[in-house]
C-alpha positions in Angstrom: 0.0 -0.1 -0.1 1.4 3.5 -1.0 0.8 6.2 1.8 1.1 9.8 1.0 2.6 12.4 3.5 2.5 16.1 3.4 5.9 17.3 4.3 5.4 21.1 4.2 2.7 23.7 4.5 5.0 26.6 3.4 3.7 28.4 0.5 1.0 25.6 0.3 1.1 21.9 0.8 4.0 20.0 -0.4 3.9 16.2 -0.6 6.3 13.5 -1.2 4.1 12.3 -4.1 2.7 14.3 -7.1 -0.7 15.6 -6.7 -2.8 17.8 -8.9 -6.3 19.0 -8.2 -7.6 21.5 -10.7 -11.0 22.3 -12.1 -10.1 20.2 -15.2 -8.1 17.1 -13.8 -7.2 15.3 -10.7 -4.1 13.2 -10.5 -2.3 11.4 -7.6 1.0 9.7 -8.0 -0.3 7.0 -5.5 -3.9 6.4 -7.0 -5.2 3.0 -7.6 -5.8 2.6 -10.5 -3.2 5.0 -11.6 -3.8 7.9 -14.0 -5.5 11.3 -14.4 -9.2 11.7 -13.7 -11.3 14.2 -15.6 -12.8 16.5 -13.0 -16.2 16.6 -14.8 -16.4 12.9 -14.1 -16.3 13.3 -10.3 -19.6 12.7 -8.7 -18.5 12.5 -5.1 -15.8 11.3 -2.8 -15.6 9.3 0.3 -13.1 9.2 3.1 -12.9 5.6 4.8 -10.9 5.2 8.0 -9.4 1.7 8.3 -7.4 0.0 11.1 -4.0 -1.6 9.9 -2.8 -3.2 13.0 -2.7 -0.6 15.7 -2.6 2.3 13.2 -5.3 4.3 11.6 -5.2 5.1 7.9 -7.5 7.5 5.9 -8.4 6.3 2.4 -9.8 9.0 0.0 -11.9 7.6 -2.7 -13.1 9.5 -5.7 -16.5 8.5 -7.1 -16.9 8.6 -10.9 -20.0 9.1 -13.0 -19.8 5.6 -14.5 -20.1 4.0 -11.1 -16.4 3.3 -10.6 -14.2 4.4 -7.7 -10.6 5.5 -7.6 -8.4 5.1 -4.4 -6.9 8.8 -4.8 -4.8 9.1 -1.7 -4.1 7.2 1.4 -2.8 9.1 4.6 -1.7 8.2 8.1 -2.8 11.7 9.3 -6.3 12.9 9.2 -5.1 16.6 8.7 -3.6 15.5 5.3 -6.9 14.2 4.0 -8.7 17.3 5.3 -6.3 19.6 3.3 -7.1 17.6 0.2 -10.9 17.9 0.7 -10.3 21.7 1.1 -8.4 21.7 -2.1 -11.2 19.5 -3.9 -13.8 22.0 -2.9 -11.7 25.0 -3.9 -11.2 23.5 -7.6 -14.4 21.6 -8.2 -18.0 22.2 -7.9 -19.6 21.1 -4.6 -20.1 17.3 -4.9 -21.3 14.9 -2.0 -18.9 13.5 0.3 -19.0 10.9 3.1 -16.7 10.1 6.0 -16.9 6.6 7.3 -15.2 6.1 10.9 -13.2 2.8 11.6 -15.1 0.6 13.8 -13.6 -0.7 17.1 -12.4 -4.0 16.1 
C-alpha cells in the first residue's frame, strides 16, 4: 500500500508524491488505478478510516460518473485528508462526500 505524506505547508502543501487538483483534472501519484481523472467525471468522494494493525489509515476515494471508484490518496494523518478535501472544494464544484469512521475491532 502506498501512503502519501504532507511534508510542508510553507507556500501551500508540499507532498512526497505528485498531486494535482484542478477544475479540469485530478491526479495522484499513488492512486489506484493510476492515471489522471477528468474533473467533470467526479460525482463525489468518500473518506474511509481503516485500522491497519494498531494504526489508523485514511483512504480518500473519488467516485466517478460511470459508477467506478478510484483510491486517490491514503494518509496516516487525518489533517492530510482534510487539506485535500479543502483543495477539492476550491477547485471543483460542490459534490457530495462521506466520512466513514473505523469500527472498534
